[in-house]
C-alpha positions in Angstrom: 77.8 58.4 89.5 77.4 56.2 92.6 74.7 56.0 95.2 73.9 58.9 97.4 75.0 58.2 101.0 72.7 59.0 103.9 73.8 59.7 107.5 70.8 58.4 109.6 70.0 57.9 113.2 70.0 54.3 114.3 69.0 53.4 117.9 71.4 55.4 120.0 74.0 55.6 117.2 74.5 56.9 113.7 74.7 54.9 110.5 75.7 55.3 106.8 73.3 53.8 104.3 73.5 53.9 100.5 70.4 55.1 98.7 68.2 52.1 97.9 70.2 49.7 100.1 68.3 47.5 102.6 71.2 47.3 105.0 73.4 50.0 106.5 77.0 50.2 105.5 78.5 51.0 108.9 77.3 52.2 112.4 79.1 54.8 114.4 78.7 56.2 118.0 78.7 59.8 116.8 77.1 61.7 113.9 80.5 63.4 113.2 82.2 60.0 112.7 79.4 58.9 110.4 79.6 62.1 108.4 83.3 61.8 107.9 83.0 58.2 106.7 80.0 59.0 104.5 81.8 62.0 103.0 84.7 59.8 101.9 82.3 57.4 100.2 80.4 60.2 98.5 83.7 61.8 97.2 84.9 58.4 95.9 81.5 57.7 94.1 80.9 61.3 92.9 77.6 61.4 94.7 75.8 63.3 97.5 76.0 63.0 101.3 72.6 63.5 102.8 72.6 64.2 106.6 69.5 63.5 108.6 68.8 64.8 112.1 67.7 62.8 115.1 64.1 63.2 113.9 65.0 61.6 110.6 64.4 64.7 108.5 67.1 65.9 106.1 69.0 68.8 107.6 71.9 69.1 105.1 73.1 67.9 101.7 76.6 68.1 100.2 77.3 67.2 96.6 80.6 65.6 95.6 79.7 64.8 92.0 78.1 66.4 89.1 76.0 69.2 90.7 72.8 69.5 88.6 72.5 73.2 89.5 73.7 75.8 87.0 76.1 78.0 88.9 77.3 80.0 86.0 76.5 83.7 86.4 
C-alpha cells in the first residue's frame, strides 16, 4: 500500500502532498483539479485520498485500497 495523498490549501492554490513527504507533489489552481490528480495517485497506490478544506481541517476521505472497515453484514 502506498502513501495516502492529501489535498491541501497552499497560498491561493491547492496542492497534492504524500503523507510524510516534506514537499508537495504538484500545485493546482482549483481544489477540483487537485482532487482529480490525487485520486489517480491514490488509485494507483491503493491508498487514501484525504481532502482538506481551506481551514486545513479534513473534510472528506476516500479509500482506494484495502479498506480496514469490516463491511460484511
